[in-house]
N, C-alpha and C positions, 0 to 999 in steps of 0.2 A: 504495500500500500504507500510505504513512504517512498520507494523508488518511482512509483508511476507519479505518484504528487511531486517528487523533488522533479523529473524529468519535465513535466508540464509547468513549473515553475519555473525554471531555467530557461524554456522555451520562451516563455510570456515574456520574461526580464530581456532575452534577446533580441526578440520583434520589437518590444518597445524601444531600445536602444537603437534599433535598426530605423525604426521610423523616425524617431525624434531627431537622429542624425541627419538623413535625406530632407527633413523637413527644415532645421534651423541650421545646417551647415552645407553650405555649396560644396561641391566636388570641384576643387580647383587645389589638387595636390601637386607640390613641387616635387619632382624625383630628380634622380641622379642626373649630372651635367646639364642642370638647370631649365630642363623642359619642364614646362607647364601643361596638364592636364586638365580638360575642361568635359563637364558632363554633355553627352552627347542622346541618353535615353534612359528611361527607368524600366523597370521591369517591377511588375506587381507579385509579390508571394503571398500565398493563403495557404493555409495547412486546416483541412477538413477531417476530424478523427470522427468515426461512425462510433456509434454505441456499441460495445462487445461486451457478451455475458456467456461465460462458460459453465459446464456443470460438467465434473467427473465423477466417476464411482471407483470405490476400490476395487468392484468386483463386476462381472456381467451377467451373473445368475447367482438363484439362491432355490435351495431344495428342500422340500419338506417331505422327511421320509415317515410316512404315518404305517406304524408296524402294528397295530392294536385297536381296540374298540375306538369309536366316535369321543373325541376331546381334543384338547388344545395341544398341538404341536409346533415346538420351536424349530426355526430355520436352521440351516446347517451352518450358517455363518452371518456375522453382520456387516453392515455396508456401510463405508464411511461415503461423506458426499464433500466434496471440495468445490467451492464457489469462488469464480474472478469476476470481477466487472469493473469497466470505466464509468460507469452509469451513476447519476448522483444517488438512486435510491434504487433497490431490486428486492424481488421475494421470489421464494422458490416453494413451489407445491407437488404435492406426490397424488399420482391418480392411478388407481389400480382398475384392471378390466377383470371381466370374470375368466377364472380358468375353466377353461372348456377341453372336453376330453371326447372319448368314442362311446361313454356311457353318460354323457350327462354334462353337466355345469356345475361349477360351484360359485355361486354370487361373490363379487367383491368385498361385500359387508362382512363374509366369514374369514377375511384376510385382516389381519392386525399390525398396524405399525407403534414404534415405542422408540421415541428419542433418549439416547443415554441418560441418565439423570433423571428421567421421566418417571413419574409414580405409575402410570397405567397405560394400556395397549389400547390404543382406537382404532375403531373399524374402519376400514378403508372404501366403505360403500359411497364417500364422496370425496372431494379434495382434500388433502392436508396440509396445512401451510407448514414449512419445515424449518424454514430459516427467511432472514431479510435483514437487509442491511443497506450499505451505502459502498460508495469507491472502496475497492479492495482489491489487494494481490490475490491470489491463489490463497484460501483458506480454508481448511476444513469444519465446516459449519453445522454437521451433523452426523452422530453417529448412531446408526439405525438398528434395531432388532424386529425381527418379525414373527409374526404367529400365523396359525392357521386352524381354525376352529373345525372340526369334520362333525357331521351327523349320520344319522342311521339313513338317510336320503343318499349319502354321498356314497356311490357303488365303487367297488373297487376299479381301478384303473389307473393310468398316467393323465393329468389336467396340465395343461400349459396357459399360462396367460403371461401378461406384463405388467410393471408398475412404471409408469411415466414420471420423471421429473421436467416439471414445465416452468418456465419463469416468466416475471413480468420486469422488465427496465424501465426505467426512467431517466433520460438522459438528463 
């Protein structure tokens, strides 16, 4: 975060000095051998930095090994979410799809998420706010654990779905 802010501060200072020099100091520099240079043309310079936000996950998949009667089963690993952004403010949410298999579907509200240090798991039947902040260099914003709650209606089989991490950034 400090590196990106320092870069923008240095760029702003350099551009301000260059602009004030061209406005207040005519370009008539004397070089070696007494030659006098005079301004012949000017070139306008602009830097346009597009808003950029990225999300990186510590893994690209999790697995629930359900090997008994219906109940709650913890995912095989936790997931760290790293966010970096040059936007003035941003927010990251998690959205789950249903898990679909040959023998049916497990609704997203049977999938649960918990942030490290959080008290309870929250069902993923709707979007879950994970983190929000302002301009930042890449930082781990969440360490997540997941749980799946199975019922007698969930038949044996393999079910696949996704958890998408979406963001909103305000330049």
